[in-house]
N, C-alpha and C positions, 0 to 999 in steps of 0.2 A: 046333078042337073039332068044328065042324060040316062040315068038308071044303071050306070056301071058301078059295081062295088069293088073298089080297089083295096088291096091290102095296105096296111100301114107300113110304109117302107123305112121310116126312121122313127125310132121310139125312144127319144131322149138319151142317145148313146153316150153323151159326156157325163151322165150320171151313173154309168156302169161301174161296178166295184172291181172288175177285173177285165182283162182283154177278151176272154172267152165271152163274157156277157156283152161287152162292147160290140162284138161281131154278131151277136143275136139281136142287137138293137139297131145296128148300122147297115144300110143297104140290105134289108131283110130279104128282098126277093132274090138277090144275087147269092147271099149266104145260104138261103134255103135250098137254092138250086144246086150249088156246089156240095152242100151237105147230102142231098138226096142222090145225086148222080156221080159224085166223085169220092167224097169221104166214106160214106157207108159202103159202097161196093169194094173199095180198096181195104177198108178195115175188116170187112167180112172175108175177103180173099185171103188176107194175111192174119187171120185170127189166131193161128197157131203161134204167131210171134208174140202173143199177149200184148203187153203195153207197148212193145216196140212196133207192133203192127199199127196200133193207134197213132203212135208218133209218126210213123212213115206216111200214113193216110193224111194226117194233119199237115205235114211238110208239103206233100204234093198238092193238097187242096189249096194252100195259101200261095204256093208258086202259081197255080192256075189263076187265082184271084189277081195276083200281081200282073200276070201276062194279059188278063182280060182288059186291063186298063190301057195297055199299049205294049208294043214290041220295043221295050227299052230296059236296060239293066237296072235303072232306078226303080222301076215297078217290080221287077223280080226281086231286088234286094229288099224293097218294102214288104213284099209278101213273105220273104224268108224271116224278116224280123218279127212279123206277126206270128209266124209259125213257131219260132223259138220261144216267144213269150207264152204262147198257149201250151206248148210242150212242157215248159217249166211249171206252169200252173197245174197241169195234169200230174206231173211227177211229184209236186210238193203239196198236193191237196190235203193230205192227212196232217202233215206238219202245220200248215196254215190254219186248219181247222182247230187244232190244239191251241195254237197261239191266240186265235180269236176268242177262245173261252177264258183266257187269262186277262184279256183286256176288255174295257168297257165297250159294248157293242157299238154305240154311236161313235165313239172315238175311232174304233177299228174301221167302221164303214167310211167315215170321213177321210181317213188316211188312205184307205184303199181306193177311193174315188179320185183323190189327188194324185196318187201314184199312177193310176191308169190314165188319167187325163195327161199328165206329163209325158208318159211313154208314147201315147198316141200322137200328141201334138209334136213331139220331137221326131217321131218316125215320118211325119208328114213333111218334114223339111226335105227328106230324101225323095218322097213321093213328088214334090213340087219342083225339084231341081231338074235341070236339063241333063246333067251327067252326075255320076257318083263323086267325081272330083269336085264338082261345084258344090255338092251337098257337104262334103267334108270341109271344104273352104268356108262355107257359111257357118258350120258348127264350130270351127276353129276360131273364127272372127267373133262369134257370140261370147266366147270365153276370154278372148285376149284384147280385142279392140275396146277402146274407151272413148267416150265422147258424149255430147249432148244429143238427145232425141229431138229432132226437128219435127214439129207438128203444130199445124194451125190450131188455135184454141177452140174454134168452132167445130173442127173435125174431131178433136178430142172429146168435146162435150157430146156430140152426136154419137160417138163410139160408146161412151159411158152410159148414155140413155138407152141406146139400142141393146147393149149387152145386159143392162139391168132389166129391161122389159123381158128379154128372152130367159134370163135366169129366173126371175120371179114366176113367169108363166110355167117353165119346166118344173121348178120346184113345187108349185101348186098342183100341177098335173100328176106329179110322181108321188107326193106325200100328203096332199090335201091339208095343208097347214092352216089356211084361212077359210073361214066360212063365207066371208065377204067377197063379193064378185062385182067387177066393174061392168062387164059386158052382158052378164046374165042377171043383173040386179033387178029387183022388183020395181024400183023406181025408174020410170021411163027417162026422167031428167038425167040421172046418173049414167044410164045407157048411152043416151044421145051425146052427152058431153064427152064420154069416154071414146066413142067412135070418132067424134069430131077431132079430138086431140090426137088420136092415133093416125087419122087421115092427114092432118097437118104435118105430123112428124114424118110420115112416109113421103109427102110431097117435098119437104125440106131436105131429107137425108137419103131418100131412096135412090137406088141405082136402076135406071130404066133401060140400060143397054143389056138386053138378054144374052148377048154373046159372052158376058162375063161369068155366066153360070158355069161352074166348073165341069159338070158332067156333059156339057155340049162338046167337050174335047174328046170324049170317049165313044 
């Protein structure tokens, strides 16, 4: 609207096939800055260490990313987890490439996406916890506590619809599965009805308190 061309900062990160790709898609402006001003200089300085120089640069870079979010051990630990995962991916790249050739490519990609998704969401437990002790307590209770999930049916319905809309949109943007489009349809009636239904859904299920946006905390 004002003539500013902003970079795409999040590019469907939850469809990433590994943690390295996740960080190329998530918070791209931060990841790019850290890559240019921290990772590359350190990796270049310690290039005589070969792959250990790369590992060291990765470790420092993700500790910095963790600290960027706040001065708390949970953020530091979150960054260390990301570093360990990417160091593992770097060290096992050839092995995983050989494995991928023995498995159906679509099956391998789906499994890779699911594993990456589980790792990232699991690590976010630590990111969102007040202390590391709280994080481990939450993780412990996830695997030991039993009981019913208390949820209003209407909230559950809105969650399912909202997640379905986002998943369908992201899958379409990533893989171009369907030629049919609701919002860019040639029929003006389909366009108007689609926008009207989306607007109704936002009014019913939307969160209008901007203070709940997670990055306002950083």
